[in-house]
N, C-alpha and C positions, 0 to 999 in steps of 0.2 A: 726932802730930794732922796730917790732911789742912789745906790752907788751901780758904777760903769759896770761889773760886772752884772747886775741881774737887770738891766737893760739889752732889750731884743740887739742882737750883732748888729742891723743893719743903724741901728739908732745910736751904736757905737763908733759908727763905722762912713757917719755919711758921704764924705768925700770920697772913701773907696770905690763905694756900689753903684754909685751914681751913671760915672761913664762907661760900665760895664751892663747896667741896666740900659743905655741907650745905642748901644752898642748890640746888643739882644733884640732891642724891639726892630730895627732895620733889617736883624741877623734871621726872626720870624718870617719874614715876606717870603725867603729861600725857605727856611724848616717849613712854613705850610705846603709848598709844593711837595718837598720833600716825603713829609706825614703823608702826604696822602700816595703816594706811591711806593715809598720803602716803612712807614713805620705804623701802618693803620695795624698792625696784630693786635688784633683784638689787644724805784729804786732810787734812786739816785745814785750818779756813777761816783765811786771811791776816791777817784782822780780827778783832782782838779785842772782846767784846759789850762794853757797857758793864757795871757789876755791876747785878747786881740787886739790887731794892727800891725800885730807882727809876720811880717807874710812868709811865707811856708816852699823851699822849691822841693821838689821829690822827683827822683826819676823812675821812668814806672819800667815794665821789662818788654817794653818797646824803645826802650833807650830815647824816651823821650822825657823833657823836662817839663814840670807844670807847676807851676807860680800859684799857691792861694794867698787872699789875703790874708788869712790867720789861718786858724784851726776851724775847718769844718763843722758849720752847725746843721747843716742839711745834706746827707748824700743819698744817693739815689744807685743800685743797684740795678745791672742789669743779667746779672752773671749768678753762678747757685758754687758752694753754697754760702758765700764770702757776707751775708750779711749777719751771720751766727759768729763767724769770725769776727767782726767788726766789733760786735756787742760784746763778746768775751774781752775785748780789746780795752772797750768801752767801760764796760760791767754797766751797760744800759742800752735803751732803744731809743733812747729818744733821739738822736740827730738823723735816726733812719727814716726815709721820708715814703720810697719805693722799691718794690722786689721784683724778680722774677716768679711768672705763675708756679714755677714748680715750687719755690719756697716757700711762697704760700700755702701750698699743699702739704707739703713737711710740717712746717707751721704749727698747722689745724690738727696734725695727726699725732704731732709727741709734744715734749715736753714743754718747749719752745713757748706752746699758748699760755701755759701757765706760768713760768717765768718772767715773760713780757706780753699778756694779754692783747698789748696794741698792735701785735706781730701779726695776728690776723687778720686786722681791716688795713695793712698797708696798700696802698697803690699799687695796682701791675703797670711796670714799663715796658715789660720785654716778657714773651714765649718762649717754647721751646726752641724758636729758632733765633734767638737772641736779638733778631730784629727791634731796634728801641721804637716807642712810640710817644717821637716828638712832643707829639700835640701834651699829652700826659706831662708828659718830662715838662714843659713849660706852665704848665700849672703846679707843679709843686716848687719850681722855682730854685732847684737844690744850688749847693755852692762846690760841688763836684759828682762825676758821675760815675762810674767804677764798670768797666766792660773790658770784654776779652781785647786784649791786643793784636792775636794773633789770629784771626778769623778774617783780614781785608778789613777796607779801608768804608764796605759797604755798611758795616752796623758799629762804627764809630764818626766816621765823617756827618751823618745826619746830625748828631748832638753838637760834634764844633762849630757845623755850621749855623747851629742854634745859637750860639756863643758861651757853649757851658763848658766848663773843661772837663776834658777826658782821663782816667788813667787806665792804662790798656794794662790788663795782668795777662801771663799764663798757666797753664793746668796740668798737672800730672804726676810731679816727682813731691819729695820733701823739702829739696832745696824749695821749688817754687811755695807751697806751704808755707813756709819761714819766713819768706822774702813778703808775700802777701799781708803778713801780722806785724813785719816791719814798715811796710809801706802805710798798713791803717792804723799803726799806732803816731806815724807822724802826721798824717791824716788829722788826727783826734787829738793831736798837738798833747802826746805821750808819750816816748818817744821809752821812757823809761821801763813803761809797763809792757810796751813789747818788747824790750828785752830780757824780764824777767819771763814771757811765756815762751821765746824760744830758748831758754835757757831750761825752763821746765821739759820742755821735748828734747831736750839734747841729753837731759838727764836719765828722764824715760827709753829712751833708746839705746842709753849706755847699761843700765839695767835691764833691759830683754835678751841684749847682744851675749850679756853675762850671764842671766838664766838658760839659753839656748845653746849658751858653749856647754854649758855643765851636762844637758838632755846629752846621752849618747842613743846609739840602736837606731830604729826604724824612721824615718820619717814620712810622718803621712802622705797620700796624699790625697789633694783638696782642691776645690773648685769654688767660687762663686757660681748661682748660677739665676738665672732670670725667667721667669715664665712667664707670657703676654698673651693669651688664648691659648690657642695648639702652641706659639710659639716658644724655641728654646733660645736665650744669649748667654753667650759670659763675658769673661774681660782674658786679657791678653798679658803675656809676664812681661811686655816692654812698659805697661804702664805702674798705677802705682799698688797695684796689687800683686803685680810682680814682686815689688818691693817689700810689702807688706805679709806675703806666705812667705817670703825666704826670710824676712827675719823674724817670725814667729817659729820658724823651724819645722814650716810645711816645702812641698814640693807641689808646685802648682802643675794642674794636669795640662791644664791650657796653656802653658810656656809657650808651645809653641806657634800660637795665635801668632798673627801679624797687625791687625787692626786693633783700634781700643777697645772694640765693642764690638759683637759680630753674632750671626745667628749660628747655633750648631745644633744636631739633629739627634734626637735620642738615643741612632746608633753611636753617634761619637761619644757619648756620654755615658754610655754603655760599654766600648771599647776602653777608653779611658778609666772606666771603675771606680771613679774616687772613691776613697775611705771617709770621709766627712764634705759633706755638700753645705754652705752656707748661702742662703735665699738673700738676694738681693732685697735692700730694703725702697725701690724705686717701683715696686709694682704690687700686687695684693696677694701671690703667691703665698701659699701658708707650705709647711711640713707634708703634713696632711694632706694636701695637693701630690705631691711625689712622691710619698709610700702607697696611695689608692691607685697609680700610675699602673699599671702591671705591665708596662714595659720596662720598670727600671725594679722589678723583682728580685733581679740577681745581682743588683748593683751594690757594691758592699757596703756604702752610705744606708742604702735601704733596708736591707739586711739587719745589720748592728742598729740601727735608729740612731744614727748620727745624721741628723739634716735639721739643721738651724736657721731659724730666722734672724737676720742680724739687728742687731740693739737700731733703737732709736733713740736719741736722747736731747740736744737740744736742735740738731740735725742728724741725717743719718750717717753710721757710723763707720761705716764700709767708705767711703771718699775721702779725700784730706782734712782735716778739719781739725778744729781745737780740741775736742773730746779720742784724736787717733789714738793718744799714748792707751786711754780704757779700751779701744775698740783692738789694740796690740796688748791687750793682757787678757780680754774675753778669749781671742781666738788661741794663742796660747793654751787656756785652761783646758780649749775646747779639745785641743789635740793632742797635750798634756796634763788629763784631769787629775785631780788630788782631790781629798778630802774637804770638806768641807770648813774652810777658813775665815768666811765674810772680809778678807782682802782686799777683793773686788767691791764689793758695796762699801767698803770703808772709803777707799777710793775715788770711787763716784758720789759721794759723799765732798771726800775735800775737796774735788776739781769743780764742783756745781757750785761749789763754795764761795770757790777762790775765781774759777770760769766769770759767774754769775752774781754772784751778794746772794745766793737762792739755797735754803736748807731744805733738800730733799727729801722725802719723808720716804719709809720703808714702804709702801705702797706703791708709789712714784716709781722707787728703783726697780719693784718688779714690773712695771710699764718698761721701762727702759729697755731692760733683759728681757723683756714679750714671754714674760711669762706663761702668758695662756697660752702660746702656741708651742713653745718649747721646754713646756718643765717634764712631758714624758721623753725628752728625748735622753739619750743614753748620757750619763753623768752629770743631767744637769742639776740635778741635787746639789751642788756644789754653792752653785750661785741662791738658793736657798735661805728662807732669814734663821 
């Protein structure tokens, strides 16, 4: 006879889940109507989960308490980049059953597909508007759904009306990132793992601040730039980039921009005259696109070949993620280049092993660092093998 740990979650806890199932069957009559109007957008873990049957109560970033029957066995994510963070907490993709469309694109384009092949076949439960597809969520039947908690009830209530617990998140600060890690570790039943990962983030923050404190002199003017067709956009100093650029010793030229993400004219970019341009990982722009644009010929970053495509690891490095400490190192070395020493490559190897239980190869590190696009940029030779 198999042990209780090897049995499916519901087989271990039949009495707990049946009442909720009945509630959902009733609620689905309402959810079906909501779906038509609001939701029709289009290795093994190292840690052992806690035994099922012990309820878990967590407080999400809305301040709302959510009680689960035990560590979740099936989790759906309407938000980005939460799945990669949860996978790092769990060192597995086994519990992730649904994701955002943008996450699926990133999964297919980066290392995540190699680390967790199942991530390229995940069901999509929301699109760019984050409106949940309740019909798909119902088919997946997750134990909990992760959704934005600060975008109104329109994106949370349809899920809750269908009988599924919702953990609401906020986004934009290092503190938010650390809260996500802690919340996900509770959901997975691995609080010690969450503490370990937050401690790592704190250690890397302290190390970067110490490094920057010794770098005297000129602080380079830099920016994140997105290009879609003929339109350009950037990020605000009030968002995560304001924190990141200051942390690594740069002056963000767009710090006066007030919205989280806004269009910017070529004339404004020229007036800012950034010395370093880091291209967004959310579009297909390349350094070659910027170099070939005659309007930017006199921009310092273009003249000095300091336009770089941001790395793509398990997720896009430029946003808060488990790999943010690697992004800080990459940014600082771009801004204050040194001789080739292999430190960043070694740290990528260690991080991927610890975060995902994955032994990354040299060729895959080249892929993460976008060597194909960046190899001819100034001082990028420091990252070569």
